[in-house]
All heavy atoms as a GROMACS GRO file, in nm:
protein
  614
    1MET      N    1  14.319  18.518  10.830
    1MET     CA    2  14.290  18.530  10.972
    1MET      C    3  14.254  18.393  11.028
    1MET      O    4  14.181  18.318  10.966
    1MET     CB    5  14.176  18.629  10.992
    1MET     CG    6  14.137  18.646  11.135
    1MET     SD    7  14.068  18.810  11.157
    1MET     CE    8  14.067  18.814  11.331
    2LYS      N    9  14.303  18.363  11.143
    2LYS     CA   10  14.279  18.234  11.206
    2LYS      C   11  14.142  18.231  11.272
    2LYS      O   12  14.093  18.331  11.322
    2LYS     CB   13  14.385  18.206  11.312
    2LYS     CG   14  14.526  18.209  11.262
    2LYS     CD   15  14.561  18.080  11.197
    2LYS     CE   16  14.708  18.083  11.154
    2LYS     NZ   17  14.749  17.965  11.090
    3ARG      N   18  14.078  18.114  11.272
    3ARG     CA   19  13.951  18.095  11.339
    3ARG      C   20  13.972  18.016  11.467
    3ARG      O   21  14.059  17.929  11.474
    3ARG     CB   22  13.854  18.017  11.250
    3ARG     CG   23  13.801  18.092  11.132
    3ARG     CD   24  13.698  18.012  11.053
    3ARG     NE   25  13.743  17.878  11.017
    3ARG     CZ   26  13.692  17.764  11.066
    3ARG    NH1   27  13.593  17.766  11.150
    3ARG    NH2   28  13.738  17.647  11.028
    4GLU      N   29  13.891  18.046  11.565
    4GLU     CA   30  13.896  17.974  11.690
    4GLU      C   31  13.806  17.851  11.681
    4GLU      O   32  13.695  17.859  11.629
    4GLU     CB   33  13.849  18.066  11.802
    4GLU     CG   34  13.862  18.008  11.940
    4GLU     CD   35  13.823  18.109  12.045
    4GLU    OE1   36  13.910  18.184  12.089
    4GLU    OE2   37  13.704  18.113  12.079
    5ASP      N   38  13.854  17.738  11.732
    5ASP     CA   39  13.777  17.614  11.730
    5ASP      C   40  13.698  17.603  11.861
    5ASP      O   41  13.757  17.580  11.967
    5ASP     CB   42  13.871  17.496  11.715
    5ASP     CG   43  13.800  17.363  11.702
    5ASP    OD1   44  13.679  17.355  11.733
    5ASP    OD2   45  13.867  17.266  11.662
    6PRO      N   46  13.564  17.621  11.858
    6PRO     CA   47  13.484  17.616  11.980
    6PRO      C   48  13.496  17.484  12.055
    6PRO      O   49  13.488  17.480  12.178
    6PRO     CB   50  13.340  17.638  11.932
    6PRO     CG   51  13.352  17.695  11.796
    6PRO     CD   52  13.483  17.649  11.740
    7GLN      N   53  13.517  17.375  11.982
    7GLN     CA   54  13.531  17.245  12.047
    7GLN      C   55  13.657  17.240  12.134
    7GLN      O   56  13.655  17.187  12.244
    7GLN     CB   57  13.535  17.133  11.943
    7GLN     CG   58  13.538  16.994  12.004
    7GLN     CD   59  13.532  16.885  11.900
    7GLN    OE1   60  13.537  16.910  11.780
    7GLN    NE2   61  13.522  16.762  11.945
    8LYS      N   62  13.766  17.298  12.086
    8LYS     CA   63  13.889  17.301  12.165
    8LYS      C   64  13.870  17.387  12.290
    8LYS      O   65  13.919  17.353  12.397
    8LYS     CB   66  14.005  17.356  12.081
    8LYS     CG   67  14.054  17.259  11.976
    8LYS     CD   68  14.170  17.318  11.900
    8LYS     CE   69  14.220  17.224  11.793
    8LYS     NZ   70  14.332  17.280  11.715
    9VAL      N   71  13.798  17.498  12.276
    9VAL     CA   72  13.771  17.585  12.390
    9VAL      C   73  13.689  17.510  12.494
    9VAL      O   74  13.721  17.511  12.613
    9VAL     CB   75  13.700  17.715  12.346
    9VAL    CG1   76  13.654  17.796  12.466
    9VAL    CG2   77  13.790  17.798  12.256
   10ASN      N   78  13.583  17.442  12.449
   10ASN     CA   79  13.497  17.368  12.541
   10ASN      C   80  13.571  17.253  12.608
   10ASN      O   81  13.549  17.224  12.727
   10ASN     CB   82  13.373  17.316  12.468
   10ASN     CG   83  13.279  17.428  12.431
   10ASN    OD1   84  13.276  17.532  12.496
   10ASN    ND2   85  13.203  17.409  12.326
   11MET      N   86  13.662  17.187  12.536
   11MET     CA   87  13.742  17.079  12.596
   11MET      C   88  13.832  17.136  12.705
   11MET      O   89  13.851  17.073  12.810
   11MET     CB   90  13.825  17.008  12.488
   11MET     CG   91  13.744  16.917  12.399
   11MET     SD   92  13.835  16.842  12.259
   11MET     CE   93  13.997  16.818  12.321
   12TYR      N   94  13.888  17.253  12.682
   12TYR     CA   95  13.976  17.313  12.781
   12TYR      C   96  13.898  17.358  12.905
   12TYR      O   97  13.945  17.342  13.017
   12TYR     CB   98  14.053  17.431  12.720
   12TYR     CG   99  14.196  17.432  12.766
   12TYR    CD1  100  14.289  17.346  12.711
   12TYR    CD2  101  14.238  17.518  12.866
   12TYR    CE1  102  14.420  17.345  12.753
   12TYR    CE2  103  14.369  17.517  12.910
   12TYR     CZ  104  14.459  17.431  12.853
   12TYR     OH  105  14.588  17.429  12.897
   13ILE      N  106  13.777  17.411  12.884
   13ILE     CA  107  13.692  17.449  12.998
   13ILE      C  108  13.660  17.325  13.080
   13ILE      O  109  13.666  17.328  13.204
   13ILE     CB  110  13.565  17.521  12.949
   13ILE    CG1  111  13.601  17.660  12.897
   13ILE    CG2  112  13.462  17.531  13.061
   13ILE    CD1  113  13.487  17.732  12.830
   14ALA      N  114  13.627  17.214  13.014
   14ALA     CA  115  13.599  17.089  13.085
   14ALA      C  116  13.721  17.044  13.164
   14ALA      O  117  13.708  16.998  13.279
   14ALA     CB  118  13.554  16.981  12.987
   15TRP      N  119  13.840  17.057  13.106
   15TRP     CA  120  13.963  17.018  13.176
   15TRP      C  121  13.985  17.106  13.299
   15TRP      O  122  14.019  17.056  13.406
   15TRP     CB  123  14.081  17.028  13.080
   15TRP     CG  124  14.211  16.996  13.145
   15TRP    CD1  125  14.262  16.871  13.172
   15TRP    CD2  126  14.307  17.089  13.194
   15TRP    NE1  127  14.383  16.882  13.234
   15TRP    CE2  128  14.414  17.016  13.250
   15TRP    CE3  129  14.314  17.228  13.197
   15TRP    CZ2  130  14.526  17.076  13.306
   15TRP    CZ3  131  14.425  17.288  13.253
   15TRP    CH2  132  14.529  17.213  13.307
   16LEU      N  133  13.965  17.238  13.284
   16LEU     CA  134  13.981  17.328  13.399
   16LEU      C  135  13.881  17.294  13.509
   16LEU      O  136  13.916  17.293  13.628
   16LEU     CB  137  13.963  17.474  13.354
   16LEU     CG  138  14.077  17.535  13.275
   16LEU    CD1  139  14.032  17.667  13.212
   16LEU    CD2  140  14.198  17.557  13.364
   17ASN      N  141  13.756  17.267  13.472
   17ASN     CA  142  13.655  17.231  13.572
   17ASN      C  143  13.691  17.101  13.643
   17ASN      O  144  13.664  17.085  13.762
   17ASN     CB  145  13.517  17.221  13.507
   17ASN     CG  146  13.459  17.357  13.475
   17ASN    OD1  147  13.488  17.456  13.542
   17ASN    ND2  148  13.377  17.362  13.371
   18LYS      N  149  13.752  17.008  13.571
   18LYS     CA  150  13.794  16.881  13.632
   18LYS      C  151  13.909  16.903  13.731
   18LYS      O  152  13.918  16.835  13.833
   18LYS     CB  153  13.836  16.783  13.522
   18LYS     CG  154  13.863  16.644  13.569
   18LYS     CD  155  13.894  16.552  13.452
   18LYS     CE  156  13.920  16.412  13.501
   18LYS     NZ  157  13.952  16.321  13.390
   19GLN      N  158  13.996  16.998  13.702
   19GLN     CA  159  14.110  17.028  13.790
   19GLN      C  160  14.066  17.095  13.920
   19GLN      O  161  14.135  17.086  14.021
   19GLN     CB  162  14.211  17.119  13.718
   19GLN     CG  163  14.269  17.062  13.591
   19GLN     CD  164  14.343  16.932  13.615
   19GLN    OE1  165  14.424  16.922  13.705
   19GLN    NE2  166  14.313  16.833  13.535
   20THR      N  167  13.953  17.166  13.916
   20THR     CA  168  13.904  17.240  14.033
   20THR      C  169  13.757  17.204  14.055
   20THR      O  170  13.667  17.280  14.019
   20THR     CB  171  13.919  17.392  14.012
   20THR    OG1  172  13.857  17.428  13.888
   20THR    CG2  173  14.064  17.434  14.010
   21PRO      N  174  13.729  17.086  14.114
   21PRO     CA  175  13.591  17.041  14.132
   21PRO      C  176  13.506  17.143  14.206
   21PRO      O  177  13.551  17.208  14.301
   21PRO     CB  178  13.607  16.913  14.214
   21PRO     CG  179  13.746  16.866  14.187
   21PRO     CD  180  13.827  16.992  14.166
   22GLY      N  181  13.381  17.156  14.160
   22GLY     CA  182  13.287  17.248  14.222
   22GLY      C  183  13.303  17.392  14.179
   22GLY      O  184  13.230  17.479  14.226
   23GLN      N  185  13.397  17.420  14.091
   23GLN     CA  186  13.419  17.556  14.044
   23GLN      C  187  13.389  17.562  13.895
   23GLN      O  188  13.407  17.465  13.822
   23GLN     CB  189  13.562  17.601  14.074
   23GLN     CG  190  13.589  17.601  14.222
   23GLN     CD  191  13.730  17.645  14.256
   23GLN    OE1  192  13.800  17.700  14.174
   23GLN    NE2  193  13.771  17.619  14.378
   24THR      N  194  13.342  17.676  13.851
   24THR     CA  195  13.299  17.690  13.712
   24THR      C  196  13.388  17.789  13.638
   24THR      O  197  13.400  17.904  13.679
   24THR     CB  198  13.154  17.738  13.706
   24THR    OG1  199  13.073  17.649  13.782
   24THR    CG2  200  13.103  17.742  13.564
   25TRP      N  201  13.447  17.744  13.529
   25TRP     CA  202  13.531  17.827  13.445
   25TRP      C  203  13.454  17.868  13.321
   25TRP      O  204  13.377  17.791  13.267
   25TRP     CB  205  13.656  17.751  13.403
   25TRP     CG  206  13.751  17.728  13.515
   25TRP    CD1  207  13.747  17.626  13.604
   25TRP    CD2  208  13.863  17.809  13.551
   25TRP    NE1  209  13.851  17.638  13.694
   25TRP    CE2  210  13.923  17.750  13.663
   25TRP    CE3  211  13.918  17.925  13.500
   25TRP    CZ2  212  14.036  17.803  13.724
   25TRP    CZ3  213  14.031  17.978  13.561
   25TRP    CH2  214  14.089  17.917  13.672
   26ILE      N  215  13.475  17.990  13.276
   26ILE     CA  216  13.418  18.039  13.151
   26ILE      C  217  13.529  18.108  13.072
   26ILE      O  218  13.629  18.152  13.128
   26ILE     CB  219  13.301  18.138  13.174
   26ILE    CG1  220  13.347  18.261  13.255
   26ILE    CG2  221  13.183  18.069  13.241
   26ILE    CD1  222  13.245  18.372  13.263
   27GLN      N  223  13.510  18.115  12.941
   27GLN     CA  224  13.609  18.185  12.861
   27GLN      C  225  13.584  18.336  12.869
   27GLN      O  226  13.471  18.380  12.884
   27GLN     CB  227  13.605  18.137  12.716
   27GLN     CG  228  13.478  18.171  12.641
   27GLN     CD  229  13.489  18.130  12.496
   27GLN    OE1  230  13.586  18.165  12.428
   27GLN    NE2  231  13.389  18.057  12.449
   28MET      N  232  13.689  18.411  12.861
   28MET     CA  233  13.678  18.557  12.859
   28MET      C  234  13.676  18.601  12.714
   28MET      O  235  13.753  18.553  12.632
   28MET     CB  236  13.795  18.621  12.934
   28MET     CG  237  13.795  18.587  13.082
   28MET     SD  238  13.936  18.658  13.169
   28MET     CE  239  13.899  18.832  13.155
   29THR      N  240  13.586  18.692  12.682
   29THR     CA  241  13.578  18.742  12.545
   29THR      C  242  13.674  18.859  12.526
   29THR      O  243  13.723  18.916  12.623
   29THR     CB  244  13.434  18.788  12.512
   29THR    OG1  245  13.395  18.887  12.607
   29THR    CG2  246  13.337  18.671  12.517
   30GLY      N  247  13.700  18.890  12.403
   30GLY     CA  248  13.790  19.001  12.374
   30GLY      C  249  13.929  18.950  12.339
   30GLY      O  250  13.952  18.831  12.327
   31PHE      N  251  14.018  19.043  12.324
   31PHE     CA  252  14.154  19.011  12.283
   31PHE      C  253  14.250  19.028  12.400
   31PHE      O  254  14.240  19.123  12.476
   31PHE     CB  255  14.198  19.103  12.169
   31PHE     CG  256  14.113  19.087  12.047
   31PHE    CD1  257  14.008  19.173  12.022
   31PHE    CD2  258  14.139  18.987  11.956
   31PHE    CE1  259  13.928  19.158  11.910
   31PHE    CE2  260  14.060  18.970  11.843
   31PHE     CZ  261  13.956  19.057  11.819
   32ASN      N  262  14.340  18.935  12.412
   32ASN     CA  263  14.444  18.940  12.515
   32ASN      C  264  14.578  18.907  12.448
   32ASN      O  265  14.582  18.829  12.353
   32ASN     CB  266  14.417  18.839  12.625
   32ASN     CG  267  14.284  18.862  12.695
   32ASN    OD1  268  14.269  18.959  12.766
   32ASN    ND2  269  14.188  18.776  12.670
   33ALA      N  270  14.684  18.965  12.498
   33ALA     CA  271  14.815  18.936  12.443
   33ALA      C  272  14.924  18.976  12.542
   33ALA      O  273  14.904  19.064  12.626
   33ALA     CB  274  14.838  19.011  12.312
   34ILE      N  275  15.034  18.906  12.531
   34ILE     CA  276  15.156  18.950  12.600
   34ILE      C  277  15.236  19.023  12.494
   34ILE      O  278  15.277  18.964  12.394
   34ILE     CB  279  15.236  18.830  12.654
   34ILE    CG1  280  15.156  18.754  12.757
   34ILE    CG2  281  15.369  18.878  12.711
   34ILE    CD1  282  15.223  18.628  12.806
   35THR      N  283  15.251  19.152  12.511
   35THR     CA  284  15.322  19.231  12.410
   35THR      C  285  15.472  19.231  12.437
   35THR      O  286  15.516  19.201  12.547
   35THR     CB  287  15.271  19.376  12.406
   35THR    OG1  288  15.286  19.433  12.536
   35THR    CG2  289  15.125  19.381  12.366
   36THR      N  290  15.548  19.265  12.335
   36THR     CA  291  15.692  19.271  12.350
   36THR      C  292  15.735  19.409  12.397
   36THR      O  293  15.661  19.507  12.384
   36THR     CB  294  15.762  19.240  12.216
   36THR    OG1  295  15.722  19.336  12.120
   36THR    CG2  296  15.730  19.102  12.168
   37CYS      N  297  15.852  19.414  12.452
   37CYS     CA  298  15.908  19.543  12.492
   37CYS      C  299  16.058  19.540  12.470
   37CYS      O  300  16.120  19.435  12.461
   37CYS     CB  301  15.874  19.576  12.637
   37CYS     SG  302  15.932  19.456  12.755
   38SER      N  303  16.116  19.658  12.459
   38SER     CA  304  16.260  19.672  12.440
   38SER      C  305  16.302  19.806  12.498
   38SER      O  306  16.220  19.888  12.536
   38SER     CB  307  16.296  19.663  12.292
   38SER     OG  308  16.230  19.766  12.221
   39TYR      N  309  16.432  19.828  12.505
   39TYR     CA  310  16.485  19.954  12.555
   39TYR      C  311  16.525  20.043  12.439
   39TYR      O  312  16.583  19.996  12.341
   39TYR     CB  313  16.605  19.929  12.646
   39TYR     CG  314  16.567  19.863  12.776
   39TYR    CD1  315  16.576  19.726  12.792
   39TYR    CD2  316  16.520  19.938  12.884
   39TYR    CE1  317  16.539  19.665  12.912
   39TYR    CE2  318  16.484  19.879  13.003
   39TYR     CZ  319  16.494  19.742  13.016
   39TYR     OH  320  16.457  19.682  13.133
   40ASN      N  321  16.493  20.172  12.448
   40ASN     CA  322  16.535  20.265  12.343
   40ASN      C  323  16.678  20.313  12.372
   40ASN      O  324  16.741  20.268  12.467
   40ASN     CB  325  16.437  20.382  12.329
   40ASN     CG  326  16.431  20.470  12.453
   40ASN    OD1  327  16.516  20.463  12.541
   40ASN    ND2  328  16.328  20.554  12.459
   41ALA      N  329  16.728  20.404  12.290
   41ALA     CA  330  16.866  20.452  12.304
   41ALA      C  331  16.891  20.521  12.438
   41ALA      O  332  17.005  20.527  12.485
   41ALA     CB  333  16.899  20.546  12.189
   42LEU      N  334  16.786  20.573  12.501
   42LEU     CA  335  16.800  20.640  12.631
   42LEU      C  336  16.785  20.545  12.748
   42LEU      O  337  16.788  20.586  12.864
   42LEU     CB  338  16.696  20.753  12.643
   42LEU     CG  339  16.702  20.861  12.536
   42LEU    CD1  340  16.585  20.957  12.550
   42LEU    CD2  341  16.835  20.936  12.545
   43GLY      N  342  16.768  20.417  12.717
   43GLY     CA  343  16.753  20.318  12.823
   43GLY      C  344  16.612  20.309  12.881
   43GLY      O  345  16.593  20.247  12.985
   44GLN      N  346  16.516  20.370  12.815
   44GLN     CA  347  16.377  20.365  12.862
   44GLN      C  348  16.306  20.245  12.801
   44GLN      O  349  16.329  20.210  12.685
   44GLN     CB  350  16.303  20.493  12.823
   44GLN     CG  351  16.363  20.618  12.884
   44GLN     CD  352  16.306  20.744  12.822
   44GLN    OE1  353  16.275  20.748  12.703
   44GLN    NE2  354  16.293  20.848  12.903
   45LEU      N  355  16.219  20.183  12.880
   45LEU     CA  356  16.144  20.068  12.833
   45LEU      C  357  16.030  20.114  12.742
   45LEU      O  358  15.954  20.203  12.776
   45LEU     CB  359  16.087  19.992  12.954
   45LEU     CG  360  16.033  19.853  12.928
   45LEU    CD1  361  16.140  19.762  12.869
   45LEU    CD2  362  15.980  19.795  13.057
   46VAL      N  363  16.023  20.054  12.623
   46VAL     CA  364  15.922  20.089  12.524
   46VAL      C  365  15.843  19.963  12.488
   46VAL      O  366  15.901  19.861  12.451
   46VAL     CB  367  15.987  20.146  12.396
   46VAL    CG1  368  15.882  20.179  12.291
   46VAL    CG2  369  16.072  20.267  12.429
   47TYR      N  370  15.710  19.969  12.503
   47TYR     CA  371  15.625  19.856  12.469
   47TYR      C  372  15.586  19.862  12.323
   47TYR      O  373  15.556  19.968  12.269
   47TYR     CB  374  15.499  19.855  12.557
   47TYR     CG  375  15.530  19.820  12.699
   47TYR    CD1  376  15.556  19.918  12.793
   47TYR    CD2  377  15.536  19.688  12.739
   47TYR    CE1  378  15.585  19.887  12.924
   47TYR    CE2  379  15.566  19.654  12.871
   47TYR     CZ  380  15.590  19.754  12.962
   47TYR     OH  381  15.620  19.722  13.091
   48ASN      N  382  15.582  19.748  12.258
   48ASN     CA  383  15.543  19.738  12.119
   48ASN      C  384  15.414  19.657  12.110
   48ASN      O  385  15.418  19.534  12.114
   48ASN     CB  386  15.653  19.672  12.036
   48ASN     CG  387  15.619  19.668  11.889
   48ASN    OD1  388  15.506  19.697  11.849
   48ASN    ND2  389  15.716  19.632  11.807
   49PRO      N  390  15.298  19.723  12.098
   49PRO     CA  391  15.172  19.650  12.094
   49PRO      C  392  15.148  19.573  11.964
   49PRO      O  393  15.053  19.498  11.952
   49PRO     CB  394  15.067  19.760  12.111
   49PRO     CG  395  15.133  19.882  12.059
   49PRO     CD  396  15.279  19.866  12.089
   50ASN      N  397  15.236  19.591  11.865
   50ASN     CA  398  15.219  19.523  11.737
   50ASN      C  399  15.284  19.384  11.735
   50ASN      O  400  15.261  19.308  11.641
   50ASN     CB  401  15.276  19.607  11.624
   50ASN     CG  402  15.199  19.736  11.609
   50ASN    OD1  403  15.077  19.738  11.618
   50ASN    ND2  404  15.270  19.845  11.589
   51LEU      N  405  15.364  19.353  11.833
   51LEU     CA  406  15.429  19.222  11.841
   51LEU      C  407  15.396  19.159  11.976
   51LEU      O  408  15.396  19.227  12.078
   51LEU     CB  409  15.581  19.235  11.830
   51LEU     CG  410  15.637  19.271  11.694
   51LEU    CD1  411  15.788  19.293  11.703
   51LEU    CD2  412  15.609  19.162  11.593
   52GLY      N  413  15.371  19.030  11.975
   52GLY     CA  414  15.344  18.964  12.100
   52GLY      C  415  15.284  18.827  12.080
   52GLY      O  416  15.273  18.777  11.969
   53THR      N  417  15.244  18.766  12.190
   53THR     CA  418  15.185  18.633  12.189
   53THR      C  419  15.036  18.645  12.220
   53THR      O  420  14.999  18.701  12.323
   53THR     CB  421  15.252  18.544  12.297
   53THR    OG1  422  15.392  18.539  12.270
   53THR    CG2  423  15.193  18.405  12.297
   54PRO      N  424  14.950  18.593  12.131
   54PRO     CA  425  14.806  18.599  12.158
   54PRO      C  426  14.768  18.504  12.272
   54PRO      O  427  14.824  18.395  12.283
   54PRO     CB  428  14.743  18.555  12.026
   54PRO     CG  429  14.847  18.470  11.962
   54PRO     CD  430  14.979  18.526  12.006
   55LEU      N  431  14.675  18.547  12.355
   55LEU     CA  432  14.632  18.467  12.469
   55LEU      C  433  14.482  18.441  12.465
   55LEU      O  434  14.406  18.524  12.419
   55LEU     CB  435  14.664  18.538  12.600
   55LEU     CG  436  14.810  18.567  12.631
   55LEU    CD1  437  14.820  18.646  12.760
   55LEU    CD2  438  14.889  18.438  12.641
   56LYS      N  439  14.444  18.325  12.516
   56LYS     CA  440  14.304  18.292  12.541
   56LYS      C  441  14.293  18.282  12.692
   56LYS      O  442  14.367  18.207  12.757
   56LYS     CB  443  14.269  18.158  12.474
   56LYS     CG  444  14.127  18.116  12.496
   56LYS     CD  445  14.037  18.204  12.416
   56LYS     CE  446  13.892  18.160  12.431
   56LYS     NZ  447  13.802  18.258  12.375
   57SER      N  448  14.202  18.359  12.751
   57SER     CA  449  14.190  18.365  12.897
   57SER      C  450  14.058  18.305  12.944
   57SER      O  451  13.957  18.314  12.875
   57SER     CB  452  14.203  18.508  12.946
   57SER     OG  453  14.330  18.560  12.912
   58PHE      N  454  14.064  18.246  13.063
   58PHE     CA  455  13.949  18.184  13.125
   58PHE      C  456  13.934  18.238  13.266
   58PHE      O  457  14.033  18.261  13.335
   58PHE     CB  458  13.965  18.032  13.129
   58PHE     CG  459  13.977  17.970  12.992
   58PHE    CD1  460  14.101  17.959  12.931
   58PHE    CD2  461  13.866  17.926  12.924
   58PHE    CE1  462  14.113  17.903  12.805
   58PHE    CE2  463  13.876  17.871  12.797
   58PHE     CZ  464  14.000  17.860  12.738
   59LEU      N  465  13.809  18.256  13.309
   59LEU     CA  466  13.777  18.312  13.439
   59LEU      C  467  13.709  18.207  13.526
   59LEU      O  468  13.613  18.144  13.483
   59LEU     CB  469  13.684  18.433  13.424
   59LEU     CG  470  13.622  18.490  13.551
   59LEU    CD1  471  13.728  18.554  13.640
   59LEU    CD2  472  13.513  18.589  13.516
   60ASN      N  473  13.759  18.190  13.650
   60ASN     CA  474  13.695  18.104  13.747
   60ASN      C  475  13.589  18.188  13.817
   60ASN      O  476  13.621  18.281  13.890
   60ASN     CB  477  13.798  18.052  13.847
   60ASN     CG  478  13.740  17.955  13.947
   60ASN    OD1  479  13.626  17.969  13.989
   60ASN    ND2  480  13.820  17.858  13.984
   61GLN      N  481  13.462  18.155  13.794
   61GLN     CA  482  13.352  18.235  13.848
   61GLN      C  483  13.342  18.226  14.000
   61GLN      O  484  13.286  18.315  14.063
   61GLN     CB  485  13.220  18.192  13.785
   61GLN     CG  486  13.214  18.221  13.637
   61GLN     CD  487  13.082  18.178  13.578
   61GLN    OE1  488  12.990  18.259  13.572
   61GLN    NE2  489  13.072  18.053  13.538
   62ALA      N  490  13.396  18.120  14.060
   62ALA     CA  491  13.387  18.104  14.205
   62ALA      C  492  13.493  18.185  14.279
   62ALA      O  493  13.467  18.241  14.385
   62ALA     CB  494  13.400  17.956  14.243
   63THR      N  495  13.613  18.195  14.221
   63THR     CA  496  13.724  18.258  14.292
   63THR      C  497  13.774  18.388  14.228
   63THR      O  498  13.848  18.462  14.290
   63THR     CB  499  13.844  18.162  14.301
   63THR    OG1  500  13.894  18.138  14.168
   63THR    CG2  501  13.806  18.032  14.369
   64GLY      N  502  13.739  18.410  14.100
   64GLY     CA  503  13.789  18.528  14.029
   64GLY      C  504  13.925  18.507  13.967
   64GLY      O  505  13.980  18.597  13.906
   65GLU      N  506  13.980  18.386  13.981
   65GLU     CA  507  14.110  18.356  13.922
   65GLU      C  508  14.101  18.360  13.770
   65GLU      O  509  14.002  18.317  13.712
   65GLU     CB  510  14.157  18.217  13.967
   65GLU     CG  511  14.287  18.173  13.905
   65GLU     CD  512  14.326  18.031  13.943
   65GLU    OE1  513  14.252  17.965  14.019
   65GLU    OE2  514  14.431  17.986  13.896
   66ILE      N  515  14.205  18.411  13.706
   66ILE     CA  516  14.213  18.413  13.560
   66ILE      C  517  14.336  18.333  13.518
   66ILE      O  518  14.444  18.351  13.574
   66ILE     CB  519  14.224  18.557  13.506
   66ILE    CG1  520  14.097  18.635  13.540
   66ILE    CG2  521  14.252  18.557  13.356
   66ILE    CD1  522  14.103  18.780  13.504
   67ARG      N  523  14.316  18.244  13.423
   67ARG     CA  524  14.428  18.168  13.366
   67ARG      C  525  14.432  18.197  13.217
   67ARG      O  526  14.330  18.196  13.149
   67ARG     CB  527  14.410  18.018  13.389
   67ARG     CG  528  14.422  17.979  13.534
   67ARG     CD  529  14.427  17.830  13.550
   67ARG     NE  530  14.424  17.793  13.690
   67ARG     CZ  531  14.423  17.669  13.733
   67ARG    NH1  532  14.425  17.569  13.648
   67ARG    NH2  533  14.419  17.643  13.862
   68SER      N  534  14.552  18.220  13.167
   68SER     CA  535  14.571  18.252  13.026
   68SER      C  536  14.664  18.150  12.962
   68SER      O  537  14.762  18.107  13.024
   68SER     CB  538  14.629  18.393  13.011
   68SER     OG  539  14.539  18.488  13.062
   69PHE      N  540  14.633  18.114  12.838
   69PHE     CA  541  14.710  18.015  12.764
   69PHE      C  542  14.735  18.066  12.623
   69PHE      O  543  14.663  18.153  12.573
   69PHE     CB  544  14.632  17.883  12.758
   69PHE     CG  545  14.596  17.830  12.894
   69PHE    CD1  546  14.474  17.861  12.951
   69PHE    CD2  547  14.684  17.751  12.965
   69PHE    CE1  548  14.440  17.813  13.077
   69PHE    CE2  549  14.651  17.702  13.091
   69PHE     CZ  550  14.529  17.734  13.147
   70ASP      N  551  14.834  18.009  12.557
   70ASP     CA  552  14.868  18.046  12.421
   70ASP      C  553  14.746  18.023  12.332
   70ASP      O  554  14.697  17.910  12.318
   70ASP     CB  555  14.986  17.961  12.374
   70ASP     CG  556  15.043  18.006  12.241
   70ASP    OD1  557  14.968  18.062  12.159
   70ASP    OD2  558  15.163  17.986  12.220
   71ALA      N  559  14.695  18.127  12.269
   71ALA     CA  560  14.574  18.119  12.189
   71ALA      C  561  14.591  18.034  12.064
   71ALA      O  562  14.494  17.983  12.009
   71ALA     CB  563  14.526  18.259  12.151
   72ARG      N  564  14.713  18.016  12.020
   72ARG     CA  565  14.737  17.938  11.899
   72ARG      C  566  14.691  17.793  11.916
   72ARG      O  567  14.658  17.727  11.818
   72ARG     CB  568  14.884  17.946  11.859
   72ARG     CG  569  14.922  18.088  11.816
   72ARG     CD  570  15.069  18.102  11.791
   72ARG     NE  571  15.138  18.099  11.921
   72ARG     CZ  572  15.267  18.126  11.936
   72ARG    NH1  573  15.340  18.155  11.832
   72ARG    NH2  574  15.320  18.123  12.055
   73TYR      N  575  14.686  17.746  12.041
   73TYR     CA  576  14.637  17.610  12.066
   73TYR      C  577  14.489  17.596  12.029
   73TYR      O  578  14.443  17.489  11.992
   73TYR     CB  579  14.656  17.575  12.215
   73TYR     CG  580  14.591  17.445  12.253
   73TYR    CD1  581  14.651  17.323  12.222
   73TYR    CD2  582  14.467  17.441  12.317
   73TYR    CE1  583  14.591  17.204  12.255
   73TYR    CE2  584  14.406  17.322  12.349
   73TYR     CZ  585  14.469  17.202  12.319
   73TYR     OH  586  14.408  17.086  12.350
   74PHE      N  587  14.414  17.704  12.035
   74PHE     CA  588  14.269  17.701  12.013
   74PHE      C  589  14.228  17.733  11.870
   74PHE      O  590  14.111  17.740  11.839
   74PHE     CB  591  14.200  17.801  12.110
   74PHE     CG  592  14.228  17.769  12.252
   74PHE    CD1  593  14.325  17.838  12.324
   74PHE    CD2  594  14.158  17.669  12.317
   74PHE    CE1  595  14.351  17.808  12.457
   74PHE    CE2  596  14.184  17.638  12.450
   74PHE     CZ  597  14.280  17.708  12.520
   75TYR      N  598  14.325  17.752  11.780
   75TYR     CA  599  14.293  17.779  11.640
   75TYR      C  600  14.237  17.655  11.572
   75TYR      O  601  14.276  17.543  11.602
   75TYR     CB  602  14.417  17.826  11.564
   75TYR     CG  603  14.469  17.962  11.602
   75TYR    CD1  604  14.598  17.998  11.566
   75TYR    CD2  605  14.393  18.052  11.670
   75TYR    CE1  606  14.649  18.124  11.600
   75TYR    CE2  607  14.442  18.178  11.705
   75TYR     CZ  608  14.570  18.211  11.668
   75TYR     OH  609  14.621  18.336  11.702
   76ALA      N  610  14.146  17.677  11.477
   76ALA     CA  611  14.088  17.568  11.399
   76ALA      C  612  14.186  17.525  11.292
   76ALA      O  613  14.268  17.599  11.247
   76ALA     CB  614  13.957  17.612  11.337
   0.00000   0.00000   0.00000
């Protein structure tokens, strides 16, 4: 199992705060992912929660904006 590097998270929060002066970003806890989907034989869209891209999300406390990035960047 991969570990998250807190230093990388803090560096990214500092970068986000620098991009939006006067606004405060925090990391969101929990798991986020973009899951895959495909069509079945009947042409219906089927989501597969077992495959996807892990995300690390951050919340702008001033505006409520959420930005998500590939979580693999934050692995130790």
